C-alpha positions as CSV (number, residue, x, y, z in Angstrom):
1,X,15.8,10.0,21.9
2,X,15.6,13.7,21.7
3,X,12.4,15.2,20.3
4,X,12.8,18.2,18.1
5,X,10.6,21.2,19.2
6,X,10.1,22.7,15.8
7,X,6.4,22.2,15.2
8,X,6.9,21.9,11.5
9,X,9.7,19.3,11.7
10,X,8.7,16.3,9.5
11,X,10.8,13.7,11.5
12,X,11.3,15.2,15.0
13,X,12.9,12.0,16.6
14,X,16.7,12.3,17.0
15,X,19.4,10.3,18.8
16,X,20.6,11.4,22.2
17,X,24.1,12.4,21.1
18,X,23.0,15.0,18.5
19,X,22.9,18.7,19.0
20,X,20.9,19.6,15.8
21,X,17.9,18.0,14.3
22,X,18.7,15.8,11.3
23,X,15.5,16.7,9.6
24,X,15.2,20.4,10.0
25,X,18.5,21.6,11.4
26,X,17.0,23.3,14.4
27,X,19.1,23.1,17.7
28,X,17.9,20.3,19.9
29,X,16.8,20.8,23.5
30,X,17.2,17.9,25.9
31,X,15.2,19.4,28.7
32,X,12.8,22.3,28.6
33,X,13.4,24.5,31.7
34,X,16.1,22.0,32.6
35,X,13.4,19.6,33.9
36,X,10.8,18.6,31.2
37,X,11.8,15.7,28.9
38,X,9.6,15.6,25.8
39,X,8.7,12.0,24.9
40,X,6.5,12.3,22.0
41,X,3.9,14.5,20.1
42,X,0.3,14.0,21.1
43,X,-1.4,16.4,18.6
44,X,-1.3,19.6,16.6
45,X,-3.6,22.5,16.2
46,X,-3.6,26.0,14.9
47,X,-1.9,27.1,18.0
48,X,1.1,24.8,17.8
49,X,1.8,21.4,19.2
50,X,1.0,19.2,22.2
51,X,3.6,16.9,23.7
52,X,3.7,14.1,26.3
53,X,6.6,14.8,28.7
54,X,8.1,13.8,32.0
55,X,8.9,16.1,34.9
56,X,12.2,15.2,36.5
57,X,11.6,17.5,39.5
58,X,8.3,15.6,40.2
59,X,9.5,12.0,40.2
60,X,9.2,11.8,36.5
61,X,5.5,12.0,36.4
62,X,3.9,12.4,33.0
63,X,2.6,15.8,32.0
64,X,1.3,17.5,28.9
65,X,3.2,20.5,27.4
66,X,1.4,22.7,25.0
67,X,3.6,24.8,22.7
68,X,2.1,28.0,21.4
69,X,3.6,29.8,18.3
70,X,2.8,33.6,18.3
71,X,2.8,35.1,14.8
72,X,2.4,38.9,15.3
73,X,2.9,41.5,12.6
74,X,5.2,43.7,14.7
75,X,7.1,43.8,18.0
76,X,4.4,45.7,19.8
77,X,1.9,42.9,18.9
78,X,4.4,40.3,20.1
79,X,4.6,41.9,23.6
80,X,0.8,42.1,23.7
81,X,0.5,38.4,22.8
82,X,2.9,37.5,25.6
83,X,0.9,39.5,28.1
84,X,-2.3,37.8,27.0
85,X,-0.6,34.4,27.2
86,X,0.5,35.0,30.8
87,X,-2.9,36.4,31.8
88,X,-4.6,33.4,30.2
89,X,-2.2,31.0,31.9
90,X,-3.0,32.5,35.3
91,X,-6.7,32.1,34.6
92,X,-6.1,28.5,33.7
93,X,-4.2,28.0,36.9
94,X,-7.1,29.1,38.9
95,X,-9.6,26.9,37.0
96,X,-7.5,23.7,37.4
97,X,-6.9,24.5,41.1
98,X,-10.6,25.0,41.8
99,X,-12.2,22.3,39.8
100,X,-11.2,18.6,39.9
101,X,-12.4,17.9,36.4
102,X,-10.2,20.5,34.8
103,X,-6.5,19.5,34.3
104,X,-4.2,21.3,36.8
105,X,-1.8,23.8,35.3
106,X,1.8,23.1,36.6
107,X,3.6,26.0,34.9
108,X,4.0,28.3,31.9
109,X,7.1,29.8,30.4
110,X,8.8,31.1,27.3
111,X,11.8,29.3,25.6
112,X,13.3,30.5,22.4
113,X,10.4,31.9,20.2
114,X,7.7,29.6,21.7
115,X,5.4,30.0,24.7
116,X,4.6,26.9,26.8
117,X,2.0,25.6,29.2
118,X,2.5,22.6,31.4
119,X,-0.5,20.7,32.5
120,X,-1.7,17.6,34.3
121,X,-1.8,14.5,32.2
122,X,-5.1,12.6,32.3
123,X,-4.7,9.0,31.4
124,X,-7.8,7.7,29.6
125,X,-9.7,7.8,26.4
126,X,-11.2,10.7,24.7
127,X,-14.9,10.5,23.8
128,X,-13.9,10.1,20.2
129,X,-11.7,7.1,21.1
130,X,-14.6,5.8,23.2
131,X,-16.9,6.2,20.2
132,X,-14.5,4.2,17.9
133,X,-14.0,1.5,20.4
134,X,-17.5,1.1,21.9
135,X,-19.9,2.3,19.3
136,X,-22.7,5.0,19.2
137,X,-23.8,6.7,22.4
138,X,-27.3,6.1,23.5
139,X,-29.6,8.5,25.4
140,X,-28.4,7.2,28.8
141,X,-24.8,8.0,27.9
142,X,-25.6,11.4,26.4
143,X,-27.5,12.3,29.5
144,X,-24.6,11.2,31.7
145,X,-22.2,13.2,29.5
146,X,-24.3,16.4,29.8
147,X,-24.8,16.0,33.5
148,X,-21.1,15.6,34.0
149,X,-19.8,18.3,31.6
150,X,-22.4,21.0,32.1
151,X,-21.5,21.7,35.8
152,X,-17.9,22.2,34.5
153,X,-19.0,24.7,31.9
154,X,-21.2,26.6,34.4
155,X,-18.1,26.8,36.7
156,X,-16.0,28.0,33.8
157,X,-18.5,30.5,32.5
158,X,-19.1,31.9,35.9
159,X,-15.4,33.0,35.9
160,X,-15.9,34.8,32.5
161,X,-14.0,32.1,30.5
162,X,-15.2,30.3,27.5
163,X,-13.6,27.1,26.3
164,X,-14.4,27.6,22.5
165,X,-13.3,24.2,21.4
166,X,-15.8,21.7,22.8
167,X,-15.6,18.5,20.9
168,X,-15.2,14.7,21.5
169,X,-11.4,14.9,21.3
170,X,-11.4,17.5,24.2
171,X,-13.4,15.4,26.6
172,X,-11.4,12.6,28.3
173,X,-12.9,9.8,30.6
174,X,-10.2,9.1,33.1
175,X,-9.3,5.5,33.2
176,X,-9.1,5.1,37.0
177,X,-12.6,6.2,37.9
178,X,-14.6,7.1,34.8
179,X,-14.8,10.8,35.5
180,X,-15.0,13.1,32.5
181,X,-12.4,15.8,32.1
182,X,-12.7,18.9,30.0
183,X,-9.2,19.5,28.4
184,X,-7.5,21.7,25.9
185,X,-8.1,25.1,27.6
186,X,-5.0,26.5,25.9
187,X,-7.3,28.5,23.5
188,X,-9.7,29.6,26.2
189,X,-10.2,33.4,26.5
190,X,-11.9,35.7,28.9
191,X,-14.8,37.0,27.0
192,X,-15.5,40.7,26.5
193,X,-17.9,40.7,23.5
194,X,-15.2,42.0,21.3
195,X,-13.5,40.5,18.2
196,X,-10.4,38.6,19.4
197,X,-7.0,39.5,18.0
198,X,-5.2,36.2,18.5
199,X,-6.9,34.5,15.7
200,X,-4.4,31.6,15.6
201,X,-5.6,30.7,19.2
202,X,-9.3,30.8,18.4
203,X,-10.9,27.4,18.3
204,X,-11.4,26.7,14.7
205,X,-12.3,23.1,14.6
206,X,-14.7,22.9,11.6
207,X,-18.4,21.8,12.2
208,X,-18.4,22.4,15.9
209,X,-18.5,26.2,15.9
210,X,-21.5,28.3,16.0
211,X,-22.0,31.2,13.4
212,X,-21.0,34.0,16.0
213,X,-17.7,32.3,16.9
214,X,-16.6,31.9,13.2
215,X,-17.0,35.7,12.9
216,X,-14.8,36.3,16.0
217,X,-17.4,36.7,18.8
218,X,-17.9,34.1,21.5
219,X,-20.6,33.8,24.3
220,X,-21.2,31.1,26.9
221,X,-23.9,29.8,24.6
222,X,-21.3,29.3,22.0
223,X,-19.8,26.5,24.1
224,X,-23.3,25.0,24.6
225,X,-23.8,24.9,20.9
226,X,-20.5,23.0,20.4
227,X,-21.6,20.6,23.2
228,X,-24.8,20.0,21.4
229,X,-23.0,19.2,18.1
230,X,-20.7,16.9,20.2
231,X,-23.7,15.0,21.4
232,X,-25.3,14.4,18.0
233,X,-22.0,13.2,16.5
234,X,-21.5,10.7,19.3
235,X,-25.0,9.4,18.7
236,X,-24.8,9.2,15.0
237,X,-21.1,8.6,14.5
238,X,-21.2,11.1,11.5
239,X,-18.4,13.7,11.0
240,X,-17.3,16.1,8.5
241,X,-16.2,14.4,5.2
242,X,-12.9,14.8,3.4
243,X,-14.5,16.9,0.8
244,X,-15.8,19.3,3.7
245,X,-19.5,18.2,3.3
246,X,-21.4,17.5,6.6
247,X,-23.9,14.6,6.4
248,X,-25.5,16.0,9.6
249,X,-26.1,19.6,8.5
250,X,-28.1,21.3,5.7
251,X,-26.2,24.5,5.1
252,X,-28.9,26.0,2.9
253,X,-31.6,25.6,5.5
254,X,-29.2,26.1,8.4
255,X,-30.7,23.0,10.0
256,X,-29.2,19.9,11.7
257,X,-30.4,16.6,10.3
258,X,-29.4,14.5,13.3
259,X,-32.8,12.9,14.0
260,X,-33.0,11.5,10.4
261,X,-29.4,10.1,10.8
262,X,-29.8,8.2,14.1
263,X,-29.2,4.4,13.8
264,X,-32.4,2.4,14.3
265,X,-31.3,1.0,17.6
266,X,-30.8,4.6,19.1
267,X,-34.0,6.2,20.5
268,X,-34.3,9.7,22.0
269,X,-36.9,10.9,24.3
270,X,-38.9,14.0,23.4
271,X,-37.3,15.8,26.4
272,X,-33.8,15.1,25.4
273,X,-34.6,15.9,21.7
274,X,-35.9,19.3,22.8
275,X,-32.8,20.0,24.8
276,X,-30.5,19.1,21.9
277,X,-32.5,21.1,19.4
278,X,-32.3,24.1,21.7
279,X,-28.5,23.7,22.1
280,X,-28.2,23.7,18.3
281,X,-30.3,26.8,17.5
282,X,-28.6,28.9,14.8
283,X,-29.1,32.2,16.5
284,X,-27.6,32.6,20.0
285,X,-30.6,34.3,21.4
286,X,-32.7,31.2,20.9
287,X,-30.3,28.9,22.7
288,X,-30.0,28.2,26.4
289,X,-28.0,31.1,27.9
290,X,-26.3,29.1,30.6
291,X,-25.2,25.6,31.4
292,X,-27.5,25.8,34.5
293,X,-30.4,26.3,32.1
294,X,-29.6,23.2,30.2
295,X,-29.3,21.2,33.4
296,X,-32.7,22.5,34.6
297,X,-34.3,21.6,31.2
298,X,-32.6,18.2,31.1
299,X,-33.5,17.2,34.6
300,X,-37.0,18.7,35.1
301,X,-39.6,16.1,35.4
302,X,-42.2,16.5,32.7
303,X,-45.0,16.4,35.3
304,X,-45.0,20.0,36.6
305,X,-47.9,19.5,39.1
306,X,-47.4,18.4,42.6
307,X,-48.8,15.0,43.4
308,X,-50.3,14.7,46.8
309,X,-49.4,11.3,48.2
310,X,-51.4,9.4,50.6
311,X,-50.1,9.2,54.2
312,X,-47.8,6.2,54.7
313,X,-48.8,3.4,57.1
314,X,-46.9,2.7,60.3
315,X,-43.6,0.7,60.3
316,X,-43.5,-2.9,61.2
317,X,-40.7,-4.6,63.1
318,X,-38.6,-7.3,61.6
319,X,-39.1,-10.8,62.9
320,X,-36.4,-11.6,65.4
321,X,-34.3,-14.5,64.2
322,X,-33.3,-16.0,67.5
323,X,-31.3,-15.6,70.6
324,X,-28.3,-14.2,68.6
325,X,-30.1,-10.8,68.4
326,X,-28.3,-8.1,70.4
327,X,-28.7,-4.3,70.8
328,X,-26.2,-1.4,70.5
329,X,-26.6,2.3,71.3
330,X,-25.5,5.3,69.3
331,X,-26.0,9.0,68.9
332,X,-28.1,10.4,66.0
333,X,-27.1,13.9,64.9
334,X,-29.1,16.4,63.0
335,X,-27.6,19.5,61.4
336,X,-29.1,22.7,59.8
337,X,-28.4,24.1,56.2
338,X,-25.1,25.5,57.5
339,X,-23.9,22.2,58.7
340,X,-24.2,23.1,62.4
341,X,-25.4,20.5,64.9
342,X,-28.9,21.4,66.1
343,X,-30.0,18.1,67.7
344,X,-28.4,14.9,69.1
345,X,-30.5,11.9,70.4
346,X,-29.4,8.6,71.9
347,X,-30.9,5.7,70.0
348,X,-30.7,1.8,70.0
349,X,-30.9,-0.7,67.2
350,X,-31.0,-4.5,67.1
351,X,-28.5,-6.6,65.1
352,X,-27.1,-10.1,64.8
353,X,-23.5,-11.2,64.1
354,X,-22.2,-13.5,61.4
355,X,-18.9,-15.2,62.2
356,X,-16.8,-15.3,59.0
357,X,-13.9,-17.2,60.6
358,X,-10.4,-16.1,61.8
359,X,-12.0,-13.6,64.2
360,X,-13.8,-11.7,61.4
361,X,-17.4,-10.9,62.0
362,X,-20.3,-9.2,59.9
363,X,-22.8,-7.2,61.8
364,X,-26.4,-7.1,60.4
365,X,-28.8,-4.5,61.6
366,X,-32.5,-5.0,61.9
367,X,-34.4,-2.7,59.5
368,X,-38.1,-2.3,60.4
369,X,-40.6,-2.4,57.6
370,X,-42.5,0.7,56.6
371,X,-43.6,3.0,53.8
372,X,-41.6,6.0,52.5
373,X,-41.6,8.6,49.8
374,X,-38.9,7.4,47.3
375,X,-37.1,9.9,45.1
376,X,-36.5,13.7,45.4
377,X,-39.0,16.6,45.2
378,X,-38.6,19.0,42.3
379,X,-37.4,21.7,44.7
380,X,-34.4,19.7,45.9
381,X,-31.1,21.2,44.7
382,X,-28.9,19.2,42.3
383,X,-31.5,16.6,41.7
384,X,-31.6,14.6,38.5
385,X,-34.3,13.0,36.4
386,X,-33.8,9.4,37.5
387,X,-34.9,10.6,41.0
388,X,-38.5,11.2,39.7
389,X,-41.4,10.9,40.1
390,X,-41.6,10.7,43.9
391,X,-43.8,7.7,44.8
392,X,-44.7,5.7,48.0
393,X,-42.9,2.4,48.5
394,X,-43.6,-0.2,51.1
395,X,-40.6,-2.0,52.4
396,X,-40.8,-5.3,54.3
397,X,-38.5,-5.8,57.3
398,X,-35.0,-6.9,56.5
399,X,-31.4,-6.9,57.7
400,X,-28.7,-4.7,56.3
401,X,-24.9,-4.6,56.9
402,X,-24.1,-2.1,59.7
403,X,-21.2,-1.1,57.5
404,X,-20.1,-1.4,53.9
405,X,-18.2,-4.8,53.4
406,X,-14.7,-4.3,54.6
407,X,-11.3,-5.5,53.2
408,X,-11.1,-8.1,55.9
409,X,-14.6,-9.4,55.4
410,X,-14.1,-9.6,51.7
411,X,-10.8,-11.6,52.1
412,X,-12.6,-14.0,54.4
413,X,-15.4,-14.7,52.0
414,X,-13.3,-14.7,48.9
415,X,-11.4,-17.6,50.4
416,X,-14.5,-19.7,50.5
417,X,-15.3,-22.2,47.7
418,X,-16.2,-20.7,44.3
419,X,-19.9,-20.7,43.3
420,X,-19.9,-19.2,39.8
421,X,-16.8,-17.1,39.4
422,X,-13.3,-16.5,40.8
423,X,-12.7,-13.6,43.3
424,X,-9.6,-11.6,43.7
425,X,-8.9,-11.7,47.5
426,X,-7.2,-8.3,47.2
427,X,-8.9,-6.2,44.6
428,X,-8.6,-2.8,46.3
429,X,-5.1,-1.6,45.0
430,X,-5.8,2.0,45.2
431,X,-7.6,4.7,47.3
432,X,-6.9,2.8,50.6
433,X,-4.2,5.2,51.7
434,X,-3.9,8.5,49.7
435,X,-3.6,6.6,46.4
436,X,-0.9,4.3,47.8
437,X,-1.3,0.8,46.6
438,X,-2.9,-1.6,49.1
439,X,0.0,-4.1,48.9
440,X,2.3,-1.2,50.2
441,X,0.2,-0.8,53.2
442,X,0.1,-2.9,56.4
443,X,-3.0,-5.1,56.9
444,X,-3.9,-3.1,60.0
445,X,-4.0,0.0,57.7
446,X,-6.6,-1.4,55.4
447,X,-8.5,-4.3,57.0
448,X,-11.3,-2.1,58.3
449,X,-11.5,0.0,55.2
450,X,-14.4,-0.7,52.8
451,X,-13.6,-3.0,49.9
452,X,-13.5,-1.1,46.6
453,X,-12.8,-1.8,42.9
454,X,-15.3,-4.6,43.1
455,X,-17.9,-5.1,40.3
456,X,-21.6,-5.9,40.7
457,X,-20.7,-9.5,39.4
458,X,-18.1,-9.7,42.2
459,X,-20.6,-8.6,44.8
460,X,-23.1,-11.2,43.6
461,X,-20.5,-14.0,43.9
462,X,-19.6,-12.7,47.4
463,X,-23.3,-13.0,48.4
464,X,-23.6,-16.5,46.9
465,X,-20.5,-17.7,48.8
466,X,-21.7,-16.1,52.1
467,X,-25.2,-17.7,51.6
468,X,-23.7,-21.1,51.0
469,X,-21.6,-20.8,54.2
470,X,-24.4,-19.6,56.5
471,X,-27.6,-21.0,55.1
472,X,-29.2,-17.6,54.8
473,X,-30.1,-15.7,51.6
474,X,-27.6,-13.0,51.5
475,X,-28.1,-10.6,48.7
476,X,-27.6,-7.0,47.5
477,X,-30.3,-4.6,48.7
478,X,-32.8,-3.3,46.2
479,X,-32.6,0.4,45.4
480,X,-35.8,1.0,47.3
481,X,-34.5,-0.9,50.4
482,X,-31.2,1.1,50.2
483,X,-32.9,4.4,50.0
484,X,-35.4,3.5,52.8
485,X,-32.6,2.3,55.1
486,X,-30.5,5.5,54.3
487,X,-33.3,7.9,55.1
488,X,-34.1,6.1,58.3
489,X,-37.4,8.0,58.7
490,X,-36.1,11.4,57.3
491,X,-37.2,13.3,54.2
492,X,-34.3,15.7,53.9
493,X,-31.5,15.4,51.3
494,X,-29.4,13.6,53.9
495,X,-30.3,11.7,56.9
496,X,-28.3,14.2,58.9
497,X,-30.6,17.0,57.6
498,X,-30.3,19.7,54.9
499,X,-26.5,19.2,54.3
500,X,-23.4,17.3,55.4
501,X,-19.9,18.3,56.5
502,X,-16.5,16.4,56.4
503,X,-16.9,15.9,60.2
504,X,-19.9,13.7,59.4
505,X,-19.2,12.2,56.0
506,X,-16.1,11.2,53.9
507,X,-16.7,13.1,50.6
508,X,-15.0,15.8,48.6
509,X,-15.3,18.6,51.2
510,X,-14.4,21.4,48.7
511,X,-17.8,21.0,47.1
512,X,-20.4,21.5,49.8
513,X,-24.2,21.4,49.7
514,X,-26.8,24.0,50.7
515,X,-25.1,26.7,52.9
516,X,-22.4,24.5,54.4
517,X,-18.8,25.8,54.2
518,X,-16.1,24.1,52.3
519,X,-14.2,21.6,54.3
520,X,-11.6,18.8,54.2
521,X,-10.9,16.5,51.3
522,X,-9.3,13.3,52.4
523,X,-8.5,11.8,49.0
524,X,-9.0,8.3,50.1
525,X,-11.4,5.9,51.8
526,X,-11.8,5.9,55.6
527,X,-12.3,3.1,58.1
528,X,-15.9,2.0,58.2
529,X,-17.8,3.4,61.2
530,X,-15.6,6.5,61.5
531,X,-18.6,8.8,61.3
532,X,-22.0,9.0,63.1
533,X,-24.7,6.7,62.0
534,X,-28.4,7.3,61.0
535,X,-31.4,6.5,63.2
536,X,-31.4,2.9,62.1
537,X,-27.8,2.5,63.3
538,X,-26.3,2.2,59.8
539,X,-22.9,3.8,59.2
540,X,-21.5,5.6,56.1
541,X,-24.7,5.6,54.1
542,X,-23.4,8.8,52.7
543,X,-20.0,8.9,51.0
544,X,-16.8,6.7,51.5
545,X,-17.8,4.3,48.6
546,X,-20.7,4.0,46.2
547,X,-22.7,0.9,47.0
548,X,-24.0,-1.6,44.5
549,X,-27.8,-2.3,44.5
550,X,-29.6,-5.2,42.7
551,X,-31.5,-3.0,40.3
552,X,-30.9,-2.4,36.6
553,X,-30.6,1.2,35.5
554,X,-33.9,3.0,34.7
555,X,-34.0,6.7,33.6
556,X,-36.9,7.4,35.9
557,X,-39.3,5.7,38.4
558,X,-42.3,5.5,36.0
559,X,-43.5,1.9,36.4
560,X,-41.1,1.2,39.4
561,X,-42.1,-1.5,41.9
562,X,-43.9,-0.2,45.0
563,X,-43.3,-3.2,47.2
564,X,-39.5,-2.6,47.9
565,X,-38.4,-5.3,45.5
566,X,-35.5,-4.8,43.0
567,X,-36.4,-3.5,39.6
568,X,-34.9,-6.0,37.2
569,X,-37.1,-5.8,34.2
570,X,-36.9,-3.2,31.4
571,X,-34.4,-0.4,31.7
572,X,-30.8,-0.9,30.5
573,X,-29.5,-4.2,31.7
574,X,-26.0,-3.1,30.7
575,X,-25.9,-1.0,33.9
576,X,-26.7,-1.7,37.5
577,X,-27.4,0.9,40.2
578,X,-25.2,2.4,42.9
579,X,-26.1,4.6,45.8
580,X,-24.5,6.8,48.4
581,X,-21.6,8.7,46.7
582,X,-18.0,8.3,47.7
583,X,-14.9,9.9,49.1
584,X,-14.3,11.5,45.7
585,X,-17.7,13.0,45.1
586,X,-19.3,16.3,45.8
587,X,-21.8,16.6,48.6
588,X,-24.7,16.7,46.2
589,X,-23.8,13.3,44.8
590,X,-24.1,11.8,48.3
591,X,-27.8,12.7,48.8
592,X,-30.2,9.9,50.0
593,X,-31.9,9.9,46.5
594,X,-29.0,10.2,44.3
595,X,-28.2,7.1,42.1
596,X,-25.9,6.4,39.2
597,X,-25.3,3.3,37.0
598,X,-22.2,1.4,35.9
599,X,-21.7,-1.8,33.9
600,X,-22.0,-4.9,36.2
601,X,-18.5,-5.9,35.3
602,X,-16.9,-2.5,36.1
603,X,-14.7,-2.4,39.3
604,X,-13.7,1.2,39.9
605,X,-12.0,2.6,43.0
606,X,-15.1,4.3,44.1
607,X,-17.4,1.2,44.2
608,X,-18.2,-1.1,47.1
609,X,-21.2,-2.6,48.5
610,X,-23.0,-3.8,51.7
611,X,-25.1,-6.9,52.0
612,X,-28.7,-7.5,52.9
613,X,-30.7,-10.6,54.1
614,X,-34.4,-11.2,54.6
615,X,-35.6,-12.6,57.9
616,X,-36.9,-16.1,58.0
617,X,-33.7,-18.2,58.5
618,X,-32.4,-18.2,62.0
619,X,-28.9,-17.0,62.3
């Protein structure tokens, strides 16, 4: 089939042997730029049309082609429009190159009377599709949305670009890893505070635009207003009606009615309510002026005073479970805020070995009991509200996996008899070798990499099978145990110190923390134990894969247990906690106190786990 590129064509599909469209008579183009094969239309806006295409010069990978239709009043305006288009395309190219959650621009060109952008295709659902399929967004999902999208907007605004069409249709959750992408930058424009001349390119989606944008002037807070409208529509599931009336907005009083329209099962905290109301202010000067301001307001703990915590008691050693206990030695490294090594000490730790059969072993490191301050201080950069308030937690001695569970260990345990559910012996089909499927790699290539794409349910079944085999109570660590073990006596954002580098951790090195320089991005998992351990002798507690914990998701630590046990009451049982960050995440997401939540049945390429066991049963 050949797709007619006339944006007004009523029936654009044509047979391969035709030279002219049977519907509109326009000449047919089999390949744009002799490489892009248009497959179907994805949508249409005031600027033109968007198509799904394949790029023959890049192994037929799918891409998105956006077609713009300039409509100037004279030839001089036409040339001006083209220059603006090319300048904007260059800006979009820089944005996509520098930020992973903005689609990459592959090319731009002019053909016939149209201008074209070629961009990365993000496979997934828009938030509008997600709303239709899964129902109203609750506070937790709105907070997650804001915390994911606001850093993108901050990045864009710092480069003097305004998106100008924020709405659920222009935010996509990538299917492979759940990351949110901000799409449709085809109408973005460098802002100068002047009325824009290319009005056909201005974002004109009704009911999302603030007053100043409707009259031709855009500011960073204009995007923030649209983001606020997006949030309340996702919570209420109410949109502009066919007769153009808006059930969420009182046009006479210039007032959003979203609180009155919330379903009974959706509750919103006072803090989030204030954030949304400020985003939705009618006059720009009363809104937040930057995305960073919104993040600060969203994630600032309501308690502004500093709590002086009592000093913690001394640590206690784990009971030694028999003659199987061994010791190993290792170097503990500390770095400064620039990522430079400032100290190195030789340490020892105790461990025992579990034989899984076929030469596969599992090393379990002794973690001494003790008390630590859980959570992050309000001064810590990139902190979020579920890290508050800081509180002392006393952890009993236990054993924790020296490494995250590996592919080999998973396969050995998955072959054991079923306890409650089946296990896929080879779930990690991506991210083992630069996005190359695991089945295309040799076993030696992947055996020592961490298992990934396993759900919380899978991890629980793994622990049950391992417990049945060994007679010990293997389990996932509690969130408190995990953070205590990660910190290993430190109180800095990372057990290495104030920051990390790609020489110490497998994370997205282009997004550093503190004053560390940008570094290498590996784009895949690495063998466990490839980087230095912490003072307890645990490897890869930062980065590589997120690690499941036992706890359900809570929005903060108010009422959290202080005895190191898992918090399994209250909260949102539809989500379970993960810790540590991954190969794909920014350094700030790999901090000791950073946690996220995913549904227990979710098995993404970023998710793995390590096992814990309490002393008492001799190995």
